Structure formats: structure tokens, C-alpha cells
N, C-alpha and C positions, 0 to 999 in steps of 0.2 A: 582343818586341824587335825593333826595326829600326835598323840602323847604316847611313848613307850617308855617303860621302864626297863632298866638292864643294870646287872652288877658290873662294876668298872673293871672287874679281874675277865669278864667274858671277852673274848675277841672282838674286834670292833668289825662291821663290815659296810659295804656301799647302802643296804639298806636303813642304817640308822638315821639317817637325816643328820641334822644338827646334834649333836653331841655336847651335854652340858651336865658336867660335874655339880651335883648339889649338895655335897658333904662340906662342913666347915672346916675339916682336917684333911690334908692331902693322903689318900690311901697308901698304906705300906706296900712295899714291894713293886710299886706301879712308876714306872718312868714316863717322862711327860710324851716320849716319842710313842710309848705302849698306849698311852689313854687318848693319843688322836683328838684332842678336846677341840671344839669349836669355843667354849667359854667354860669358865670356872666361877660358879655364882654361889660362893661360899655365905654370902650374906644371907640367901633364903633358906640356910639350914635352921634348925632349932636351936635355941640358945645352948649354951653349955651346961647350963643349971637345969633344965628341961631335960635335956638329952640324957643326963645323967641320972637324973629322977625315973624316967620312961626306963632305963637299961634294956630295951626290948623285951618287956613283961608284957606277954599278951593281955594278961588280967589287966594291964593299966592301960591299954591302948586306946579305949572311947573315952578316957578321959585326958592322954595325951592327944589325941586329936582336936578336942576342945581346947586346950591350953595353946597348942601350938597354931590352930587357926586364928586365936585370941593375938598371939603375938605377931602374925603377919599383917593383921589389920592394925595393930597398934603400934609396932618399931616401925621406924621411917626408913630403916635400911632394909629391913626385910621385906616392907611392902615395896619399895622400889625394887630390888630383886625379884619380887612376884610380878611387878609389871614388865619388867625386861623378859620374862619367861612368857608373858601372856604374848608381849610384843613377837618375840621368836617363833612361839607355836602359830601364830597366825600369818607366818610366812611360809609355813609347810612344816613337815615331820621334824620332831623333836625327840631324842632319846635321853631321858634323865637318869644320869649315872649316879650310884650309890655303891657304898663298901658292905656293907652290913651284909652277914649272911642270911640272915631273916630277910626272905622275899616276900613275906605277908604283912609284917607289923613293923613299917617302917614310916619315914617322914617322906619318902617317894611316892607311896600310896596316897598319902594325904595330899600331895601336891597334883597327882593326878588327876584326882577327884575333884581338884579347886579349879582345874586348867579344863577338864572336859564339858 
């Protein structure tokens, strides 16, 4: 199992494996053709309320991780989407795609940690 993270705005390449968008909202300025997705799992993204509360504030990241992991355990849609990601990752290389500019403090990091 191999999980990689990449911004959706970065070019796709043959080393990406399965390309999965993990944002709840479609990224601005990216066409479906450019994205070259294998799957869009918007249900695995944090809830809108949690995302707005976090607002990519590094000081809130540890608390965000706890709250997000709790959501992934307790929300049926998010739990199912996480299971789909687990299944995909068991089949081979997966690249989780996200739109945020912050490459260190985001939900993709949390998902990678959970899947690794």
C-alpha cells in the first residue's frame, strides 16, 4: 500500500496510481479532464462546519485532527468513504488530491496518517 499526497493543481503523471479527489467542493479552475480522476470521494472530507472552524490555522491543527478523526468514526457517510479509500489503497498506489495551498496542515495529512 502506497499513499501519496498532491495538490489537484499539480500535473498528473503515470506514477500517481489511482487519483482520488478528497475535497467536498470541486476545486476552482480545474476541469474534469485536467483532474484525470479515478474517483471523487467528497464524503471523506471534513464537514463544512469543521472546515470553516479550522480555516487552515496551524495552531488549531492538533484539535482539528482529533475532531476530524472523530467525524470519520461517527459519521456513516464519512466512515463509508474512508473504507472505500482503504480498499483502493489495498489495491496499489493511491494519490490523494486536495486543493488547499497549505501542504502541511490539511485533512489529506490526517487521511494519509490513518491509511498508513
